[in-house]
N, C-alpha and C positions, 0 to 999 in steps of 0.2 A: 472143120470149124468146131471149136469146143464150146462148152457152155459159157465160159468166161468171155469168149468173143461175142456170143449172142447177147450176153448181158451188157457188155460194153457198148455194142451197137445200139441197143435199146436205150441206154442212158445217154448216148450221144444224140439220138433222135429227140429225146425229151428235152435235153439241154438246148438243142438247136431251135426247137419250137419256142421255148421260153425266151431265148435270146432274140428271136425274131419279133416276138410280141413286145418285149421290153424296148427294142430298138425303134419301133415305129414312131413314137412321139419325139424321139431325140433328133435334133437337127444334125444334118451332115452324116448321119449314120442310118443306113437303110436296113430293112429286114434281112437282106441277104448277108450283109456284114455281121449283123447281130446273130444270125443263125450260124455263120461260120465261126464266130467267136465262141458261142455257146458249145458247139460241137468240139471245137478245139480244146476248150477248157475241160470238157468231160473226158476227152481222149487223154489229155495230159494227166488228169487226176487218176484215171483208171490205170494207165501204164505205170504211173509212179508207185502204185500199190503192188504191182506184180513184180 
């Protein structure tokens, strides 16, 4: 595991937490979907740079 992998994992965790919190008040979107969307976005953004 390289430093970049650890950094990407940390960014994915932060984005997942933010996505879960934002998705709570939105109807039909639960915190799990928000967390998955946030983590997916961070992964996509991180891999696009590499």
